[in-house]
Residue, then its C-alpha position, 0 to 999 in steps of 0.5 A: m617601913g612599919y614592920i622595922l620601925g615598930s609602933e613608937p619609933t625613935l631617931l635610932d629606929y629611923l636611922s637603923a631602918l634607913k641604913k638597912l634599906g641602903l638609903i643612907d651611909r654613916r655620914q648621912s646618919n651623923r647629919i640627921r642625928a645632928t639635926f635632931i640634936f639641934r631640934n631638941s636643943i632648940s625645943h627643950y633646953n633653951q627657955g626663951f632664947t635661941a641663936v639665929s644661927d642655931i635655927e638656920s643650922m636646924l633648917h638646913g638639916v631639915e632641908n637636906i633630909f627633905t631633898t635627899l630622902y623625902l623628895p626622891s622617895q616620892e619620885w620613886k613612889e610615883a614611878h612605881p605605883n604598885e611596888q613597895l620596898s622590900e623589908p630588909d633582914r632585921h638581923d643585918k646591921 
């Protein structure tokens, strides 16, 4: 995904690439976006305190990303050691 992500990818770059590769749909994109928002809120905006439920929500989101995107990508990589996903057309939305 290096070509479609560029040198300093943002959340929107990642979501766009995952959509173009057909790996996520709108609902999954919203879930990932919510996880990033929780993470940023916890990390940057709450000086000295955070609700346990906020941390649990963020961790559930990370777990979801890990189990639905990362683990399957590793399984695919192991099953296809000499293959690579083709780059999607950069002009497709």
